[in-house]
N, C-alpha and C positions, 0 to 999 in steps of 0.2 A: 651549195653549202649555202649562201646567202637567205635562199630560198628557207631552207631549213631553221636559220637562224630568226628569221623574221616573223615566221609561224610559232615558232617558239616563243619571241617576244610577245606576239600576242595573245598568248595561252600564259604565260607567266602576267602577265599586265589584268586578263578578266580572274586568275586564282589569287591575285594580291586584293585585287577589289573585293572578291567574295570574304577572304579570310578577315581584311579589315570590317568588313559588315557584319562578318558572325561575331565579334567583338561585343563585351559587354560594354556599354557606357555608361553616361547619367542617365539618359534616354534606354529603355530599352532596346532601341533600333531592329536589327532582324536576329537580336542572340536569343531570344525566345525561340527559333526555329532551330537550332541547334539542338536541342534535346537535353532530356531533364537527369541522363545517367551519367553521373559525376565521376562514380568508380571506374569508368573508362579511362580517365584520365588522371585519377589519381586525387590524394585528398583534398589540393587547391582546385579541384575542378577543370572547365575549359581553360583558363585564364591563363596557366603557365602554359600550356601545349600551346595556344592558340598567339600568342606573344611568341614563343620561341618559331612558329611555325611562319610569322610574318616576318620575323628576322632572317630568317633560312632563307625564303622566297624573293625576298626584297635583295636581300645579296644575292643572289641569282639573276634576277631582275638588272642589278646595276653592270654585273659582269655580262651579261649577256648583249647589253644594250654595248658595254663599250668595243666588246668583241665583233659586232656587228658593224659598229664604225670603223673600227681598224679594218677590216674586213671588204668593206666597199671601198674604203680610200685604195684598197691597194689595189683591187681588183681593177676599179674604175679612173683613180689616180686622175680625178678633176674634184674642184669645188666649186660649189655654185656661186663663186665670187669670180671665177672665171668666165663668166655668162653677161658679168657687167661691162657695158660700153662706156666708154671713157671718152669724152670726145671736149674740146675744149674749146674756151666760146672767145671769141674775138674780142678784146676790149676797143671800146668806142676812141676815134682818133681825138676828137675834142667836145667838148659840152659845151652846146650852144649859152650864151647868156639869156636870163628872162628876160623879158620887155620892161623897159623902163613902165614903169605906173605914172599915171597921172595924177597930181597933187590935189583932188578936186575933191571939195568936204563931204562928207557921207550925210544923207538927208537929216536931219533934225526927227528926233522922237517926237510923238504925238503927244500931246499936251493932256491932262486929265481933266477932265470936266468939274471946275469951281460947284461947290454944293453954298446957297447962303445959308 
């Protein structure tokens, strides 16, 4: 059953991508290849039909995604979080104090040559 849903998911993703690319946008996109016979889709042309088809295929895609996730979880009953190894790191006993610095002066900065 999972294989069928997974194959259906791939097909729905491809069909949804093609439908979105066929729609007319501000730039022509792939809408030029959809044909010029507007009487097939009605008076508005393919815009209304493609919008409804996009909504329908998108809804089917979401429903199939939720069903696929539910069926996978039900069949395998595991999560990716189950594979995470959790180890505790022991805290250090004591942090040693930094060594005392000598109070010697830093070397003087070089003097710029004086011009006459």
